[in-house]
KOLNUPA-59467 format. One record per residue (C-alpha): residue in one letter; residue number from 1; x, y, z; chain. Coordinates in steps of 0.5 Angstrom, whole numbers. Example, Ala and Ser with C-alpha at 12.3 -4.5 7.8 and 13.67 -1.06 7.14 Angstrom:
<recs>
a_1_25_-9_16_A .
s_2_27_-2_14_A .
</recs>
This chain:
<recs>
m_1_-15_-28_-44_A .
t_2_-23_-27_-46_A .
s_3_-26_-21_-48_A .
m_4_-28_-16_-43_A .
p_5_-34_-12_-44_A .
y_6_-35_-6_-41_A .
l_7_-41_-5_-36_A .
g_8_-43_3_-37_A .
l_9_-37_5_-41_A .
e_10_-42_8_-47_A .
e_11_-46_11_-41_A .
l_12_-40_14_-38_A .
d_13_-38_17_-44_A .
r_14_-43_22_-44_A .
e_15_-42_30_-42_A .
k_16_-47_29_-36_A .
y_17_-42_24_-33_A .
y_18_-35_29_-35_A .
p_19_-36_33_-28_A .
l_20_-37_27_-24_A .
l_21_-31_24_-27_A .
r_22_-27_30_-25_A .
k_23_-29_29_-18_A .
i_24_-25_22_-17_A .
v_25_-22_23_-10_A .
r_26_-15_20_-9_A .
g_27_-10_20_-3_A .
i_28_-3_18_-2_A .
e_29_0_14_4_A .
k_30_8_14_3_A .
e_31_12_10_8_A .
s_32_20_12_8_A .
l_33_25_10_13_A .
r_34_29_16_17_A .
i_35_36_14_16_A .
t_36_43_17_18_A .
k_37_47_21_13_A .
d_38_51_14_12_A .
g_39_45_10_11_A .
r_40_44_7_18_A .
l_41_37_6_20_A .
s_42_35_12_25_A .
q_43_36_10_33_A .
m_44_33_17_35_A .
s_45_25_17_37_A .
h_46_20_21_33_A .
p_47_22_28_33_A .
i_48_17_32_37_A .
s_49_18_38_32_A .
l_50_13_33_27_A .
g_51_8_32_33_A .
s_52_5_26_35_A .
a_53_5_20_31_A .
l_54_-2_18_35_A .
t_55_-6_24_32_A .
h_56_-2_28_27_A .
d_57_-7_28_21_A .
s_58_-1_28_16_A .
i_59_5_25_19_A .
t_60_5_19_23_A .
t_61_10_12_24_A .
d_62_8_5_21_A .
y_63_11_-1_25_A .
s_64_18_2_27_A .
e_65_19_9_30_A .
a_66_24_10_25_A .
l_67_19_9_19_A .
l_68_15_15_17_A .
e_69_8_15_14_A .
l_70_6_21_10_A .
i_71_-1_22_9_A .
t_72_-4_27_4_A .
p_73_-11_30_5_A .
p_74_-16_27_0_A .
n_75_-16_31_-7_A .
e_76_-20_31_-13_A .
n_77_-14_34_-17_A .
i_78_-7_30_-18_A .
d_79_-3_36_-18_A .
g_80_-6_38_-11_A .
c_81_-5_31_-8_A .
l_82_3_31_-11_A .
k_83_3_38_-8_A .
s_84_1_36_-1_A .
l_85_6_30_-1_A .
s_86_12_35_-3_A .
e_87_10_40_2_A .
i_88_10_35_8_A .
h_89_16_32_5_A .
n_90_19_39_5_A .
f_91_17_40_13_A .
i_92_20_34_15_A .
y_93_27_35_12_A .
r_94_27_41_16_A .
n_95_25_38_22_A .
i_96_29_32_22_A .
g_97_36_35_24_A .
d_98_42_31_20_A .
e_99_37_25_18_A .
i_100_34_24_11_A .
l_101_29_19_8_A .
w_102_31_13_5_A .
t_103_28_13_-2_A .
t_104_27_5_-4_A .
s_105_22_0_-1_A .
m_106_27_-5_1_A .
p_107_31_-2_7_A .
c_108_38_1_8_A .
v_109_43_-3_12_A .
v_110_40_-7_18_A .
d_111_44_-9_24_A .
g_112_40_-14_26_A .
e_113_33_-14_29_A .
r_114_35_-10_35_A .
s_115_36_-4_30_A .
i_116_29_-3_28_A .
p_117_26_0_34_A .
i_118_18_-1_35_A .
a_119_14_5_34_A .
k_120_11_8_40_A .
y_121_5_13_41_A .
g_122_5_15_49_A .
d_123_1_12_55_A .
s_124_-6_12_53_A .
n_125_-10_5_52_A .
v_126_-10_6_44_A .
a_127_-3_8_44_A .
k_128_-1_2_48_A .
m_129_-5_-3_43_A .
k_130_-2_0_37_A .
t_131_5_-1_40_A .
i_132_3_-9_42_A .
y_133_0_-10_35_A .
r_134_8_-8_33_A .
k_135_11_-13_38_A .
g_136_6_-18_36_A .
l_137_8_-17_28_A .
g_138_16_-18_30_A .
v_139_15_-24_34_A .
r_140_11_-27_29_A .
y_141_14_-25_22_A .
g_142_21_-22_25_A .
r_143_22_-15_25_A .
n_144_26_-15_18_A .
m_145_20_-15_14_A .
q_146_17_-9_18_A .
a_147_23_-4_15_A .
i_148_20_-5_8_A .
s_149_17_1_5_A .
g_150_11_2_0_A .
i_151_6_7_-2_A .
h_152_-2_6_-1_A .
y_153_-6_9_-7_A .
n_154_-13_11_-4_A .
f_155_-19_12_-9_A .
s_156_-26_13_-9_A .
m_157_-32_15_-14_A .
p_158_-36_21_-12_A .
q_159_-43_20_-9_A .
e_160_-46_23_-15_A .
f_161_-43_18_-19_A .
w_162_-46_13_-15_A .
e_163_-53_16_-15_A .
f_164_-53_16_-22_A .
q_165_-51_9_-23_A .
w_166_-55_6_-18_A .
r_167_-62_10_-21_A .
k_168_-59_8_-28_A .
s_169_-58_0_-26_A .
q_170_-66_1_-22_A .
a_171_-62_-4_-17_A .
s_172_-66_-7_-12_A .
e_173_-61_-7_-7_A .
s_174_-60_0_-2_A .
l_175_-55_5_-5_A .
q_176_-50_3_0_A .
d_177_-50_-4_-1_A .
y_178_-50_-2_-9_A .
i_179_-43_2_-8_A .
s_180_-40_-3_-3_A .
n_181_-42_-9_-9_A .
r_182_-39_-5_-14_A .
y_183_-33_-3_-10_A .
l_184_-32_-11_-9_A .
g_185_-33_-12_-17_A .
l_186_-27_-7_-17_A .
i_187_-23_-11_-12_A .
r_188_-24_-18_-16_A .
n_189_-22_-15_-22_A .
f_190_-16_-12_-19_A .
h_191_-14_-19_-16_A .
r_192_-15_-21_-24_A .
y_193_-10_-16_-27_A .
s_194_-6_-13_-22_A .
w_195_0_-17_-24_A .
l_196_1_-11_-30_A .
l_197_2_-6_-24_A .
i_198_7_-10_-21_A .
y_199_11_-11_-28_A .
l_200_10_-3_-30_A .
f_201_12_0_-23_A .
g_202_16_-6_-19_A .
a_203_22_-2_-16_A .
s_204_25_-7_-12_A .
p_205_29_-13_-15_A .
a_206_35_-13_-11_A .
v_207_36_-12_-3_A .
c_208_42_-10_1_A .
s_209_45_-17_4_A .
t_210_44_-15_11_A .
f_211_37_-16_10_A .
l_212_38_-23_9_A .
n_213_43_-24_15_A .
n_214_38_-27_20_A .
l_215_34_-32_14_A .
k_216_37_-39_14_A .
k_217_33_-40_7_A .
h_218_32_-35_1_A .
p_219_31_-35_-7_A .
l_220_36_-29_-8_A .
l_221_42_-30_-12_A .
p_222_49_-26_-10_A .
f_223_49_-19_-15_A .
d_224_56_-18_-14_A .
t_225_62_-22_-12_A .
k_226_63_-19_-6_A .
k_227_55_-21_-4_A .
r_228_54_-14_-2_A .
s_229_47_-15_-6_A .
y_230_42_-20_-7_A .
y_231_37_-20_-13_A .
l_232_33_-25_-17_A .
p_233_35_-23_-25_A .
f_234_28_-22_-27_A .
a_235_25_-20_-21_A .
t_236_20_-14_-21_A .
a_237_18_-12_-14_A .
l_238_21_-17_-8_A .
r_239_17_-13_-3_A .
m_240_10_-16_-5_A .
g_241_14_-23_-5_A .
s_242_16_-28_0_A .
l_243_21_-24_3_A .
g_244_16_-18_4_A .
y_245_9_-17_5_A .
s_246_7_-24_5_A .
s_247_5_-29_10_A .
e_248_5_-37_10_A .
a_249_0_-37_16_A .
q_250_-5_-33_12_A .
k_251_-5_-37_6_A .
s_252_-10_-42_10_A .
m_253_-15_-36_10_A .
r_254_-20_-37_4_A .
v_255_-22_-29_4_A .
s_256_-28_-28_-1_A .
y_257_-29_-22_-4_A .
n_258_-36_-24_-7_A .
s_259_-40_-21_-2_A .
l_260_-38_-16_4_A .
n_261_-41_-20_9_A .
s_262_-37_-26_7_A .
y_263_-31_-22_7_A .
l_264_-32_-19_14_A .
e_265_-33_-26_17_A .
t_266_-27_-29_14_A .
l_267_-23_-23_18_A .
r_268_-28_-24_24_A .
k_269_-26_-31_25_A .
s_270_-19_-30_24_A .
i_271_-19_-25_29_A .
v_272_-22_-29_34_A .
t_273_-20_-36_33_A .
p_274_-14_-39_36_A .
h_275_-8_-40_32_A .
p_276_-4_-46_36_A .
p_277_3_-43_33_A .
y_278_2_-37_36_A .
e_279_0_-39_43_A .
k_280_8_-40_45_A .
y_281_8_-32_45_A .
p_282_5_-29_51_A .
s_283_-2_-25_50_A .
g_284_-3_-22_57_A .
k_285_-2_-27_62_A .
d_286_1_-23_68_A .
g_287_1_-17_64_A .
d_288_6_-20_59_A .
y_289_4_-17_52_A .
q_290_8_-20_46_A .
q_291_2_-20_42_A .
l_292_-5_-17_42_A .
n_293_-8_-24_42_A .
n_294_-6_-31_40_A .
c_295_-10_-32_34_A .
l_296_-9_-32_26_A .
l_297_-10_-24_26_A .
q_298_-9_-19_32_A .
i_299_-13_-14_28_A .
e_300_-15_-13_21_A .
n_301_-9_-9_19_A .
e_302_-5_-16_19_A .
f_303_-8_-19_13_A .
y_304_-3_-17_8_A .
s_305_-7_-16_1_A .
s_306_-5_-12_-5_A .
i_307_-12_-8_-4_A .
r_308_-17_-7_1_A .
p_309_-24_-4_2_A .
k_310_-24_2_7_A .
r_311_-28_7_11_A .
v_312_-26_12_16_A .
t_313_-27_9_23_A .
r_314_-30_13_29_A .
s_315_-26_13_35_A .
g_316_-25_6_38_A .
e_317_-29_3_32_A .
t_318_-26_-3_29_A .
p_319_-25_-3_21_A .
s_320_-30_-9_20_A .
s_321_-35_-5_24_A .
a_322_-34_1_20_A .
l_323_-35_-3_14_A .
k_324_-41_-7_17_A .
r_325_-44_0_19_A .
a_326_-44_4_13_A .
g_327_-41_0_7_A .
i_328_-34_1_3_A .
q_329_-33_8_2_A .
y_330_-26_8_-2_A .
i_331_-21_3_-4_A .
e_332_-14_2_-2_A .
v_333_-8_0_-7_A .
r_334_-2_-3_-3_A .
c_335_2_-6_-8_A .
v_336_6_0_-10_A .
d_337_13_1_-9_A .
v_338_17_7_-8_A .
n_339_20_9_-14_A .
p_340_27_12_-13_A .
f_341_28_15_-19_A .
v_342_22_21_-17_A .
a_343_23_25_-11_A .
m_344_16_24_-8_A .
g_345_17_16_-10_A .
i_346_11_16_-14_A .
d_347_10_21_-20_A .
k_348_4_24_-24_A .
n_349_4_19_-30_A .
q_350_4_13_-25_A .
m_351_-2_16_-22_A .
l_352_-6_18_-28_A .
f_353_-5_10_-30_A .
l_354_-7_8_-23_A .
d_355_-14_12_-24_A .
i_356_-15_9_-31_A .
f_357_-13_2_-29_A .
l_358_-18_2_-23_A .
l_359_-23_5_-27_A .
f_360_-23_-1_-32_A .
c_361_-23_-5_-26_A .
l_362_-29_-2_-23_A .
i_363_-33_-2_-30_A .
s_364_-31_-9_-33_A .
e_365_-35_-15_-32_A .
s_366_-33_-18_-25_A .
p_367_-36_-25_-24_A .
p_368_-35_-28_-17_A .
l_369_-28_-31_-15_A .
n_370_-28_-39_-14_A .
k_371_-22_-42_-11_A .
g_372_-19_-45_-17_A .
e_373_-19_-38_-20_A .
q_374_-16_-35_-14_A .
e_375_-11_-40_-14_A .
y_376_-8_-39_-21_A .
l_377_-9_-31_-20_A .
n_378_-4_-32_-14_A .
n_379_1_-36_-18_A .
n_380_1_-31_-24_A .
f_381_2_-25_-18_A .
d_382_8_-29_-15_A .
n_383_11_-30_-22_A .
v_384_11_-23_-24_A .
v_385_13_-21_-17_A .
n_386_19_-26_-18_A .
r_387_20_-27_-26_A .
g_388_16_-21_-29_A .
r_389_22_-19_-34_A .
e_390_23_-26_-36_A .
p_391_23_-26_-44_A .
n_392_18_-32_-44_A .
l_393_14_-32_-38_A .
l_394_8_-35_-38_A .
l_395_1_-33_-34_A .
e_396_-5_-38_-33_A .
t_397_-12_-36_-35_A .
q_398_-18_-40_-36_A .
l_399_-16_-42_-43_A .
g_400_-9_-45_-41_A .
s_401_-3_-42_-41_A .
k_402_-1_-36_-45_A .
p_403_5_-31_-46_A .
f_404_6_-25_-41_A .
r_405_7_-20_-46_A .
q_406_1_-23_-51_A .
l_407_-4_-22_-44_A .
a_408_-1_-15_-42_A .
d_409_-2_-12_-49_A .
q_410_-9_-15_-49_A .
l_411_-11_-12_-43_A .
l_412_-7_-5_-44_A .
k_413_-12_-5_-51_A .
a_414_-18_-6_-47_A .
i_415_-16_0_-42_A .
k_416_-15_4_-47_A .
p_417_-22_7_-48_A .
l_418_-21_9_-41_A .
a_419_-15_13_-43_A .
l_420_-18_16_-48_A .
l_421_-25_18_-44_A .
m_422_-21_21_-39_A .
s_423_-17_25_-43_A .
k_424_-24_28_-46_A .
v_425_-26_29_-39_A .
t_426_-20_33_-37_A .
n_427_-19_36_-44_A .
d_428_-12_35_-44_A .
n_429_-8_29_-47_A .
e_430_-4_27_-40_A .
y_431_-8_21_-39_A .
i_432_-7_18_-46_A .
s_433_0_20_-46_A .
s_434_1_16_-39_A .
y_435_-2_10_-43_A .
h_436_3_10_-48_A .
k_437_8_11_-43_A .
q_438_6_4_-40_A .
l_439_5_1_-47_A .
e_440_12_2_-48_A .
k_441_14_-2_-42_A .
i_442_11_-8_-45_A .
t_443_16_-8_-51_A .
d_444_22_-5_-48_A .
v_445_23_-8_-41_A .
e_446_29_-3_-40_A .
q_447_24_2_-38_A .
t_448_21_-1_-32_A .
p_449_24_1_-26_A .
s_450_26_-5_-24_A .
d_451_30_-6_-30_A .
r_452_33_1_-29_A .
i_453_35_-1_-22_A .
l_454_39_-7_-24_A .
a_455_42_-3_-30_A .
e_456_44_3_-26_A .
m_457_48_-2_-21_A .
r_458_52_-6_-27_A .
k_459_53_1_-30_A .
k_460_56_5_-24_A .
d_461_59_-2_-21_A .
v_462_55_0_-14_A .
t_463_51_-4_-9_A .
f_464_44_-4_-8_A .
f_465_45_0_-2_A .
e_466_50_5_-5_A .
l_467_45_6_-11_A .
a_468_39_7_-6_A .
l_469_43_12_-1_A .
s_470_46_16_-7_A .
y_471_38_18_-9_A .
s_472_36_18_-2_A .
q_473_42_24_-1_A .
k_474_39_27_-8_A .
w_475_32_28_-6_A .
a_476_34_31_1_A .
n_477_38_36_-2_A .
e_478_33_38_-8_A .
s_479_28_38_-2_A .
m_480_32_42_2_A .
q_481_34_47_-3_A .
s_482_27_48_-6_A .
e_483_22_54_-4_A .
i_484_17_52_2_A .
s_485_10_54_2_A .
k_486_10_59_8_A .
k_487_3_57_9_A .
a_488_4_50_8_A .
f_489_9_50_13_A .
e_490_6_54_18_A .
l_491_0_49_18_A .
l_492_4_43_19_A .
t_493_7_47_24_A .
f_494_0_48_28_A .
e_495_-2_41_27_A .
s_496_4_38_30_A .
y_497_2_43_36_A .
r_498_-5_41_36_A .
s_499_-3_33_35_A .
l_500_1_33_42_A .
e_501_-4_37_45_A .
a_502_-10_32_43_A .
q_503_-5_26_45_A .
k_504_-5_29_52_A .
e_505_-12_30_52_A .
i_506_-13_23_50_A .
e_507_-8_20_56_A .
l_508_-12_25_61_A .
q_509_-19_22_58_A .
d_510_-17_14_59_A .
n_511_-21_12_65_A .
t_512_-21_4_64_A .
s_513_-15_-1_65_A .
f_514_-12_-3_58_A .
n_515_-15_-10_59_A .
q_516_-22_-7_60_A .
y_517_-20_-3_53_A .
l_518_-18_-9_49_A .
e_519_-24_-13_52_A .
n_520_-29_-8_49_A .
y_521_-25_-7_43_A .
y_522_-25_-15_41_A .
a_523_-33_-15_44_A .
q_524_-35_-11_37_A .
y_525_-33_-17_33_A .
n_526_-39_-21_36_A .
d_527_-44_-16_33_A .
l_528_-41_-17_26_A .
</recs>
């Protein structure tokens, strides 16, 4: 690995920046399946006591009606962010009856694709669009993939930080373009180095055998003689590989993060250009919608990437239109597995390290990515997903193949100054302590979540399903026994009522046909 000079570390390590670095904003979006006490996927509708999945600010659903998504408000404080997540958990557990939440990324017992109910959002046009989009995912990729859970980590720098940096750089571009280009630099570096996160935090090395029932071919091996669990011996995060959020069809896309316009143009073409293999699925003829369109992507969200540039959209606005209008507002890290060993699926140590990792990606040199580099970076990512704990694993660099552990050690040494800086900024040792915990995983593979899962399955002689169910029950019991903030409970209860009324209002205000609504939505891509 070549040396990675910092752009702005010396500048950042000045007291005038410390208040700004304390204002880094984070948010968590955590997916969790609702399951029955015996570990089956819930067949019950989204509980009305949780409000409307269409309009609730903190609790919605993803692909499946049973796949909850818990959303924290943006927060400048990690403890505050985790507190919000805990309060949402506690509220949910008190409103789902005998059900509990599944605490791993790979799903519980799956009784065929029909056992995975598609999410419903009501009768409005936007609700119909969301449901049809999910139908399209099902026919294109199979429903099993849509029962997988993950955590999205949202990250942004404060506006004052950007204004300081923009003035210091004397850039000729506008502040908006400067911010977008800096975030794109972060994203390019994330693609260069995200294999490290997969090794450190990957927590999906095995699956329940029922997950594979509809697959004719897969690379996994039986974990036990009865073939109740399957795995790869050195896998870290199968969720991020061919069994999970990966698409052969999308590999033809040449997504460029070298400029915002090139990124948006690639997405636009994929959304408006028909993709012959998808033409067999009805997309509106005679009112039959099995998908929104027959293009490579129905909407931007279908593009499976480990990180996305984001901006909050206006009502009815496409994500691309929002980015074109006002630039990148924050980034969304999407490769984080749900960790079964912690109550929330993510803990403070991991968030601390994500912060310094993302800061490193932000302030390090980030030259444009060319096709050759992107290809070997994709291979590196896949190799760590499937073989990350393999003792002699090699990764590709511009200087040829290098041992994984050598590269990991070099990368962590380059990140260390950010851990030291943030420890000064926060006037405690939490960032540097988190850094050392991750450094230990490079020499001691047994500390990685993926190794711990397989080791515990062997030690306890249990299947993946049995291990995951035991942790699901453990965290459910802990949540039910914990004290719940009266204020938080009342606010979430009020939000549930408010969201139900908001859904009704949206349905009352619909005054166009669904076909016209969809036509208006897609017309926005003509202006990109």
